[in-house]
NUMAR-670654 format. One line per field, with one value per residue (C-alpha): z, x, y. Coordinates in pm, 1 decimal, always signed. Example, Ala and Ser with C-alpha at 12.3 -4.5 7.8 and 13.67 -1.06 7.14 Angstrom:
# residues 2
zz: +780.0  +714.0
xx: +1230.0  +1367.0
yy: -450.0  -106.0
***
This chain:
# residues 534
zz: -2309.4  -2070.8  -1851.4  -2154.9  -2266.4  -1920.0  -1911.0  -2251.6  -2147.3  -1823.2  -2008.7  -2255.3  -1967.4  -1792.6  -2114.7  -2160.9  -1809.3  -1864.0  -2199.7  -2045.6  -1745.6  -1957.7  -2235.8  -2240.7  -2503.6  -2713.4  -2777.9  -2482.4  -2245.7  -1876.7  -1638.7  -1261.7  -1049.9  -686.8  -526.9  -173.9  +15.2  +46.4  +264.3  +163.5  +32.1  -221.0  -433.3  -689.3  -955.0  -1243.4  -1538.5  -1684.6  -1999.9  -2076.5  -2119.0  -1881.9  -1833.6  -1652.3  -1548.3  -1386.1  -1684.5  -1649.3  -1942.8  -1749.6  -1866.1  -1749.0  -1563.7  -1744.8  -2075.9  -2108.5  -2244.4  -2138.1  -1936.9  -1770.4  -1845.4  -1570.0  -1706.2  -2018.5  -2164.6  -1954.0  -1630.9  -1312.2  -1090.7  -748.9  -655.2  -591.2  -832.6  -1026.7  -1394.2  -1590.7  -1551.6  -1750.7  -1730.7  -1419.2  -1443.5  -1502.5  -1217.5  -970.9  -1063.2  -988.2  -643.1  -578.5  -696.4  -463.9  -177.4  -255.2  -243.8  +98.3  +217.1  +86.7  +275.8  +595.1  +544.4  +515.3  +858.9  +1001.2  +856.6  +1006.8  +1347.8  +1402.5  +1209.1  +1177.5  +1432.5  +1241.1  +1448.5  +1339.6  +1360.2  +1109.5  +810.5  +883.0  +883.3  +537.9  +634.8  +934.7  +717.4  +467.2  +751.5  +908.4  +571.9  +525.9  +869.8  +785.9  +447.7  +599.6  +863.0  +588.8  +391.3  +690.4  +728.4  +354.4  +364.2  +641.1  +415.5  +124.3  -79.0  -209.4  -488.2  -255.2  +2.5  -251.8  -374.6  -19.0  +32.4  -290.2  -166.2  +168.6  -12.7  -204.8  +115.9  +311.2  +17.9  +10.1  +386.2  +347.9  +74.8  +314.7  +593.0  +357.8  +179.8  +180.1  +203.5  +491.0  +771.8  +603.6  +568.0  +933.9  +1053.5  +867.7  +1069.1  +1410.3  +1678.9  +1646.9  +1991.9  +1936.7  +1871.8  +1555.4  +1765.5  +1860.3  +1511.2  +1543.1  +1391.4  +1124.6  +1034.4  +1267.7  +1108.0  +757.9  +843.2  +969.5  +654.9  +430.1  +613.7  +602.2  +226.5  +171.1  +394.0  +201.8  -122.7  +39.4  +159.8  -194.7  -315.3  -50.4  -177.9  -535.2  -421.9  -260.1  +90.5  +244.9  +599.1  +616.0  +455.3  +720.8  +999.7  +834.7  +822.0  +1193.6  +1273.6  +1048.1  +1203.4  +1549.4  +1439.6  +1272.3  +1582.1  +1781.8  +1525.1  +1512.0  +1850.0  +1725.5  +1389.6  +1564.5  +1789.8  +1473.3  +1282.5  +1457.6  +1226.8  +1260.0  +1071.1  +1376.2  +1502.4  +1728.2  +1729.9  +2028.7  +2305.7  +2549.5  +2626.6  +2760.9  +2984.0  +3109.7  +3189.9  +3384.6  +3575.4  +3683.0  +3813.7  +4014.2  +4166.8  +4264.5  +4426.0  +4623.6  +4739.9  +4870.3  +5056.6  +5220.8  +5341.8  +5485.2  +5671.3  +5838.4  +6001.5  +6355.5  +6291.6  +5930.9  +5781.9  +5696.3  +5448.8  +5261.4  +5246.8  +5117.9  +4840.3  +4732.4  +4720.1  +4504.1  +4263.6  +4239.1  +4173.9  +3902.1  +3730.9  +3742.3  +3573.9  +3292.6  +3246.9  +3237.3  +2968.9  +2749.2  +2786.4  +2696.6  +2375.9  +2293.4  +2354.1  +2123.4  +1840.3  +1876.0  +1894.5  +1569.2  +1399.6  +1307.4  +1298.1  +1257.4  +883.4  +827.6  +1039.0  +849.6  +517.5  +624.9  +743.1  +420.6  +216.7  +407.1  +369.7  -2.4  -42.2  +136.3  -96.8  -399.7  -268.1  -232.7  -584.8  -725.6  -551.9  -697.0  -1041.5  -983.4  -904.2  -1232.2  -1415.3  -1262.5  -1320.9  -1045.6  -1070.9  -919.2  -849.7  -879.5  -1241.2  -1565.5  -1804.7  -2131.5  -2340.3  -2318.2  -2631.6  -2547.1  -2566.5  -2417.4  -2545.0  -2666.0  -2611.2  -2481.7  -2565.8  -2366.1  -2613.4  -2609.0  -2275.5  -2118.3  -2407.0  -2486.0  -2294.3  -2152.9  -1988.3  -2021.3  -1700.4  -1641.4  -1309.9  -1402.8  -1051.4  -1067.0  -1310.8  -1365.2  -1594.7  -1739.2  -1835.2  -1845.9  -1653.0  -1787.5  -1657.9  -1493.3  -1295.2  -1200.3  -883.8  -740.1  -790.5  -517.8  -473.8  -279.6  -389.7  -456.9  -812.2  -980.2  -1306.3  -1589.5  -1869.6  -2208.1  -2279.8  -1959.3  -1934.9  -1584.0  -1418.0  -1146.2  -1033.7  -734.4  -741.5  -607.5  -767.2  -735.7  -955.9  -1095.8  -1360.3  -1302.9  -1679.5  -1909.5  -2245.9  -2536.3  -2762.4  -3022.6  -2788.4  -2504.8  -2189.1  -2000.3  -1723.3  -1717.2  -1409.7  -1298.9  -1111.2  -976.0  -923.6  -561.2  -499.8  -379.3  -643.2  -930.6  -1244.4  -1459.5  -1702.8  -1781.6  -2061.2  -2101.0  -2347.6  -2285.1  -2300.7  -1960.5  -1779.0  -1421.4  -1217.2  -953.3  -633.4  -553.6  -285.2  -62.0  +180.0  +381.0  +511.7  +406.6  +273.0  -98.2  -364.7  -745.9  -889.5  -1060.7  -723.1  -616.4  -704.0  -632.9  -634.5  -416.8  -61.6  -115.0  -230.2  -174.5  -270.8  -325.1  -70.3  -112.1  +206.9  +243.4  +432.0  +203.3  -117.1  -125.0  -246.5  +14.7  -48.6  +200.0  +224.1  +231.8  +279.8  +21.6  +14.5  -230.9  -577.9  -857.8  -1201.8  -1062.0  -694.5  -439.1  -70.8  +168.7  +479.6  +649.9  +579.9  +492.9  +655.3  +510.0  +344.6  +266.8  -79.1  -296.6  -652.5  -909.4  -1269.8  -1525.8  -1878.2  -2130.0
xx: +8405.8  +8490.2  +8187.4  +7954.5  +8103.1  +8062.3  +7690.0  +7621.6  +7797.3  +7590.1  +7260.0  +7352.7  +7432.9  +7096.2  +6898.5  +7076.5  +6972.3  +6609.8  +6586.5  +6735.3  +6496.1  +6187.5  +6247.6  +6090.9  +6014.7  +5708.6  +5772.6  +5571.5  +5760.2  +5767.4  +5873.7  +5897.0  +5785.4  +5694.5  +5350.5  +5243.2  +5043.2  +4686.7  +4382.8  +4017.4  +3735.8  +3809.0  +3538.7  +3497.7  +3234.9  +3062.2  +2935.0  +2588.5  +2481.7  +2118.8  +1857.8  +1659.0  +1293.5  +998.9  +795.8  +500.6  +284.3  -95.2  -335.8  -632.3  -984.6  -1337.0  -1539.6  -1866.2  -1999.3  -2094.6  -2001.6  -1683.6  -1787.2  -1465.5  -1093.6  -877.8  -527.3  -315.4  -2.9  +303.6  +114.5  +270.0  +0.3  -6.0  -167.2  -539.5  -582.2  -910.7  -806.3  -1131.6  -1500.6  -1799.6  -2148.4  -2285.6  -2651.8  -2779.1  -2572.8  -2687.2  -3050.0  -2984.9  -2857.0  -3175.0  -3390.2  -3205.0  -3263.5  -3636.7  -3648.9  -3487.3  -3750.6  -4026.1  -3875.6  -3865.2  -4218.8  -4353.0  -4215.3  -4355.5  -4700.5  -4718.8  -4583.6  -4739.5  -5063.0  -5217.1  -4990.8  -4674.4  -4358.6  -4202.4  -3846.0  -3888.5  -3905.5  -3540.9  -3421.2  -3263.4  -3078.4  -2932.9  -2820.2  -2646.1  -2484.5  -2352.5  -2222.2  -2040.4  -1882.1  -1758.1  -1621.2  -1434.6  -1282.1  -1179.0  -1023.2  -805.5  -688.1  -616.7  -407.2  -196.0  -146.5  -50.5  -349.5  -424.7  -666.2  -889.6  -874.1  -984.6  -1264.3  -1395.7  -1400.7  -1600.8  -1851.4  -1878.6  -1952.9  -2236.6  -2380.4  -2372.3  -2532.5  -2809.0  -2866.2  -2884.4  -3147.4  -3369.9  -3335.1  -3385.9  -3690.1  -3945.5  -4245.2  -4100.0  -4269.2  -4608.9  -4559.0  -4467.4  -4758.2  -5007.7  -4896.9  -4874.1  -5129.0  -5412.2  -5347.0  -4971.5  -4871.1  -4666.6  -4400.9  -4254.2  -4107.0  -3727.5  -3523.5  -3304.3  -3112.8  -2814.5  -2767.3  -2802.5  -2536.8  -2300.4  -2357.9  -2286.8  -1961.0  -1864.1  -1926.4  -1703.4  -1432.6  -1445.8  -1386.4  -1090.1  -948.3  -965.2  -770.3  -502.4  -465.0  -440.0  -166.9  +22.0  -15.7  -117.3  -10.2  -236.5  -519.3  -483.5  -504.3  -808.4  -985.4  -923.1  -1069.5  -1373.1  -1443.8  -1446.0  -1685.6  -1923.6  -1920.9  -2053.2  -2328.3  -2420.1  -2598.1  -2839.6  -2889.2  -2968.0  -3223.0  -3404.5  -3367.2  -3423.7  -3406.1  -3686.0  -3502.3  -3328.4  -3624.6  -3574.7  -3786.5  -4018.0  -3776.9  -3988.3  -3701.3  -3485.9  -3765.5  -3818.9  -3448.6  -3443.3  -3757.0  -3581.5  -3292.7  -3542.0  -3686.2  -3336.3  -3268.3  -3596.1  -3512.6  -3174.4  -3348.7  -3587.5  -3295.9  -3123.6  -3439.9  -3464.7  -3126.3  -3120.8  -2846.9  -2904.5  -2723.6  -2976.6  -2732.3  -2694.1  -3071.7  -3113.8  -2859.4  -3031.0  -3368.0  -3219.9  -3075.8  -3410.6  -3589.0  -3337.3  -3383.7  -3761.8  -3735.2  -3524.6  -3766.8  -4058.3  -3884.5  -3821.7  -4182.1  -4313.8  -4105.8  -4236.6  -4595.3  -4545.4  -4423.1  -4710.2  -4972.8  -4836.8  -4946.3  -4593.5  -4439.8  -4079.3  -4115.8  -4258.4  -3989.2  -3720.7  -3867.7  -3873.9  -3515.4  -3401.9  -3578.7  -3392.3  -3059.7  -3120.9  -3200.1  -2874.2  -2677.0  -2837.5  -2740.5  -2377.5  -2380.0  -2528.7  -2258.3  -1986.6  -2138.2  -2092.7  -1724.1  -1687.5  -1747.5  -1427.7  -1058.5  -802.8  -423.8  -299.7  +48.6  +260.3  +357.1  +348.8  +54.0  +200.2  -115.9  -485.5  -640.2  -993.1  -1180.5  -1492.2  -1819.1  -1648.4  -1878.5  -1783.0  -2021.6  -2089.7  -1864.4  -1552.9  -1533.7  -1322.1  -1072.8  -1018.0  -748.2  -857.2  -528.0  -175.6  +19.5  +389.1  +574.0  +897.8  +1034.9  +1061.1  +1336.0  +1523.6  +1790.6  +1739.4  +2073.3  +2257.0  +2539.5  +2777.3  +2732.4  +3078.5  +2985.5  +2625.7  +2724.8  +2871.1  +2555.0  +2290.7  +1964.5  +2006.3  +2368.1  +2465.5  +2514.2  +2641.8  +2467.1  +2626.1  +2404.3  +2571.6  +2375.3  +2505.0  +2882.3  +3026.0  +2683.8  +2668.4  +2334.4  +2287.6  +2077.2  +2020.7  +1985.8  +1621.8  +1591.8  +1804.9  +1642.3  +1667.4  +1657.5  +1950.7  +1934.9  +2151.9  +2323.3  +2554.9  +2633.7  +2711.1  +2513.6  +2388.2  +2134.6  +1894.8  +1911.5  +1705.2  +1853.3  +1627.2  +1755.8  +1724.7  +1403.2  +1391.5  +1621.7  +1527.7  +1525.0  +1327.5  +1621.2  +1617.0  +1421.1  +1301.4  +1514.8  +1847.8  +2154.9  +2315.9  +2575.3  +2545.0  +2851.5  +2730.4  +2936.2  +2993.9  +3260.7  +3342.5  +3628.8  +3593.6  +3889.7  +4168.2  +4521.1  +4564.3  +4835.3  +4839.3  +4838.2  +5171.3  +5341.5  +5275.2  +5546.1  +5600.5  +5326.8  +5022.8  +5133.2  +5475.4  +5405.6  +5630.3  +5665.3  +5968.5  +5982.8  +6208.5  +6402.3  +6360.6  +6690.9  +6918.6  +6704.9  +6773.4  +6508.6  +6397.6  +6183.7  +5897.8  +5673.6  +5299.0  +4966.7  +4708.4  +4328.3  +4070.0  +4196.9  +4013.7  +4124.0  +4344.4  +4426.6  +4512.1  +4419.7  +4718.4  +4620.9  +4962.2  +5324.3  +5288.4  +5188.0  +4993.2  +5221.3  +5512.3  +5669.0  +5682.6  +5785.7  +5532.3  +5556.0  +5361.4  +5298.4  +5337.0
yy: +2010.6  +1726.2  +1803.9  +1794.8  +1462.1  +1319.1  +1424.3  +1267.5  +948.1  +935.3  +983.0  +709.8  +472.5  +542.4  +486.7  +156.4  +46.0  +156.4  -19.7  -332.5  -319.7  -250.6  -504.7  -849.3  -1110.4  -1045.0  -681.2  -536.4  -307.9  -404.8  -126.0  -99.0  +194.5  +248.3  +232.8  +316.9  +50.5  +183.0  +98.1  +107.2  -110.4  -381.9  -545.2  -817.8  -755.8  -932.4  -731.6  -779.9  -594.9  -517.1  -245.6  -28.5  -115.7  +45.7  -259.9  -78.5  +8.0  +33.9  +27.7  +168.2  +87.3  +169.6  -92.2  -27.7  +108.3  +473.2  +814.7  +995.8  +1300.6  +1421.9  +1386.7  +1534.9  +1463.2  +1513.2  +1353.9  +1421.6  +1488.7  +1354.0  +1201.0  +1036.9  +707.3  +756.0  +1047.8  +1051.5  +1049.0  +1039.1  +963.7  +841.9  +989.7  +815.2  +928.2  +574.1  +431.0  +697.7  +628.0  +260.8  +358.5  +556.1  +264.9  +29.1  +271.1  +285.6  -95.6  -82.2  +164.8  -66.1  -360.7  -157.6  -23.2  -380.1  -453.1  -130.0  -192.9  -541.4  -446.7  -106.2  -112.4  +234.8  +404.2  +475.3  +541.4  +869.4  +745.2  +461.8  +694.5  +781.5  +419.4  +438.3  +756.0  +575.5  +285.9  +511.9  +709.1  +388.1  +269.1  +600.9  +566.5  +217.5  +329.9  +624.7  +395.9  +153.9  +440.7  +529.8  +170.7  +143.2  +461.3  +309.1  +4.6  +235.8  +113.4  +459.9  +366.3  +165.3  +444.3  +703.3  +474.5  +429.2  +804.6  +838.9  +577.2  +753.3  +1078.9  +910.6  +761.7  +1087.6  +1269.4  +1005.4  +1041.7  +1418.5  +1381.6  +1187.3  +1445.2  +1739.3  +1591.0  +1877.2  +1640.3  +1445.9  +1641.0  +1600.8  +1226.1  +1188.2  +1400.7  +1177.7  +877.7  +1045.4  +975.5  +1227.5  +1365.8  +1402.8  +1766.4  +1838.5  +2008.7  +1669.7  +1633.6  +1659.7  +1942.7  +1783.8  +2101.0  +2029.9  +1688.3  +1833.4  +2090.7  +1820.8  +1613.7  +1913.2  +1977.8  +1608.8  +1587.8  +1891.1  +1743.5  +1415.7  +1603.4  +1781.6  +1448.6  +1312.1  +1616.8  +1551.4  +1195.1  +1320.6  +1561.1  +1273.2  +1420.5  +1089.4  +1179.9  +1485.8  +1286.0  +1015.2  +1275.0  +1431.9  +1095.8  +1036.8  +1379.7  +1324.1  +983.4  +1140.7  +1416.8  +1171.3  +950.0  +1246.6  +1304.1  +935.0  +944.8  +1208.2  +1035.8  +709.8  +879.2  +995.7  +671.8  +345.5  +48.2  -210.3  -480.9  -623.3  -824.8  -1124.2  -1436.1  -1498.6  -1594.5  -1796.7  -2035.9  -1751.7  -1627.4  -1984.1  -2027.7  -1699.8  -1803.0  -2121.9  -1914.4  -1708.0  -2024.7  -2138.1  -1800.7  -1815.8  -2169.8  -2045.9  -1761.9  -2006.5  -2217.9  -1911.0  -1806.1  -2150.5  -2096.3  -1958.0  -1705.6  -1610.8  -1310.2  -1041.1  -881.5  -1210.8  -1258.1  -904.1  -961.7  -1283.8  -1105.1  -826.2  -1083.5  -1262.4  -932.6  -840.1  -1175.7  -1136.9  -795.5  -943.6  -1230.0  -986.3  -776.6  -1078.7  -1196.2  -849.3  -851.0  -1196.9  -1086.8  -784.6  -1004.6  -1249.7  -973.9  -827.8  -1145.3  -1240.2  -1582.3  -1699.4  -1748.8  -1398.5  -1237.8  -1425.2  -1314.5  -950.1  -960.8  -1129.4  -860.9  -590.0  -772.0  -819.0  -448.5  -358.0  -586.2  -421.9  -77.6  -188.4  -332.3  -11.3  +195.4  -26.7  +29.5  +402.8  +343.0  +151.0  +479.6  +625.6  +551.9  +617.4  +610.0  +282.0  +422.4  +737.5  +788.3  +984.5  +987.9  +862.1  +858.4  +952.9  +796.6  +915.5  +1244.2  +1394.9  +1237.9  +919.2  +623.0  +279.3  -1.3  -315.0  -498.7  -281.0  -95.0  -369.0  -376.5  -7.2  +179.9  +515.9  +618.2  +476.8  +532.6  +450.7  +443.3  +623.9  +588.3  +209.1  +104.5  -218.2  -353.0  -699.0  -853.7  -1185.0  -1350.2  -1615.1  -1969.4  -1961.4  -1650.5  -1732.8  -1932.6  -1611.1  -1403.4  -1378.6  -1191.4  -861.0  -815.1  -453.4  -334.5  -20.7  +65.7  +264.3  +397.0  +444.4  +762.9  +928.5  +863.2  +888.2  +866.0  +598.3  +451.8  +221.4  -93.8  -444.9  -787.1  -895.5  -1204.0  -1487.7  -1704.4  -2080.8  -2129.0  -2053.0  -1881.1  -2000.7  -1749.1  -1906.0  -2196.7  -1955.1  -2040.3  -1736.9  -1675.4  -1376.8  -1152.4  -852.7  -557.0  -281.6  +70.7  +180.2  +380.2  +737.6  +888.2  +1119.8  +906.7  +1148.8  +1177.7  +804.3  +639.9  +285.5  +88.8  +264.4  +39.6  -11.3  -221.8  -340.5  -429.8  -675.0  -679.2  -1046.9  -995.4  -700.7  -637.0  -317.6  -112.2  -351.6  -301.3  -356.9  -330.9  -354.6  -704.1  -627.8  -593.6  -952.8  -1205.5  -1571.3  -1832.6  -1915.1  -1992.9  -1831.9  -1475.0  -1176.3  -811.7  -594.4  -313.8  -8.5  +71.1  +452.5  +492.6  +291.8  +278.5  -93.9  -337.1  -593.4  -900.6  -928.3  -1235.9  -1149.8  -1326.2  -1224.8  -1241.5  -1111.1  -1029.4  -847.6  -730.6  -454.0  -499.6  -768.2  -763.9  -790.7  -986.6  -961.6  -867.7  -497.0  -170.1  +118.8  +375.0  +139.8  +198.9  -111.8  -190.8  -292.1  -396.0  -200.4  -322.3  -40.7
***
């Protein structure tokens, strides 16, 4: 009985001590317990509430009127930058390209007729093929450079242009009446067997056109690295073919004006060289090697002068003059410009994806017609980049001085509790917004790229905690453990050997809503007392 009474008395005494230690004015309970000094990262954050947004939205439209012929995508499709999405009937535009090419041939034929008269050079009929081949080479090179710059739409467009140009060149080489046309203009004594065999070039062009189509598919699949390597390989192969194409297809447009002044300048150099030789020969001990070198130089200069004079004589005998030559060259240049414009018109019938994204809407159908009045205003495909997401929120005027662009942020989305998303501050507005006399500043925070955000939706409510200060690998303790006042702070440490409470002065640093950084005065693992409000 006495032991039971003693136990009850002891419990009553302990409860009295606890109630005394935990009571404070105001009714809230204040208790003390121990805490072990910990090390780690300590941050200070500012909260910004807002909503998720997907800023990259493209309302894609055609660049010309026409009838919808192909639609390659549907709602919900994921597409890569450079993917062909839909296409108008391009029959009219392709006919315009052919007409522009015919005008180029006419411009070249005018030059041939004036220069060559009745004897028609066989290689001039292939001049347009050479031009289209050279244009294709340039466009393929440009496509490779654009891929390196991550301009996938422009790269895909250049490959499409190159495909059109190579197809046009092939048409010229494969023209069934071409051999007959050439034979009519050959010298009567020239055997037909001299006509070149175009089949190797046609075969190369067929292969190149197929490879261009495959490269476009690689871009659509997002395999840009393989596409870039394929372009480099194709350029090399076409460079090898170019020598043969050029031998078939010399272009007469690059005429030069009669260059008598150049021939005269070279002749003066020859006279100077001969004068030097004469001086050398007057010397008693002249160097025969030096004289020989001077004679070779003079002979070389005479050959150059003779070549220039022959070219000048050819131009004059053709009955040309500077004005006529200039007119011919302008006609050829104008025809080339018209071909480029016609090819761009073909591209206007196609819509490519400007970035990786999801097709949200396709408000068109096959055989829909776009007039000259509405094609530029009607959306054909609505594309959204779901991988680029931001939260637009606000920060209080007292906190805005602490916020900087590029600061880290942790985003919490209300619809997905416990899910943490990483981001960075990208924009601070210089203008405040007023909400019931509360001054706030808009901020934009982009989620870090490279993560899978397919589960997110635009408009979801979210909160971003912006990290304004960060201390890495520091000691920290709960705020309730710090006592005293600034400049004279201390903590109560429990001596593990005697269980006595010792006051230890400490220097403190960064402090957030829960913890305080300890700069000096404590060691990791020390037990301290802290006050906890219950």
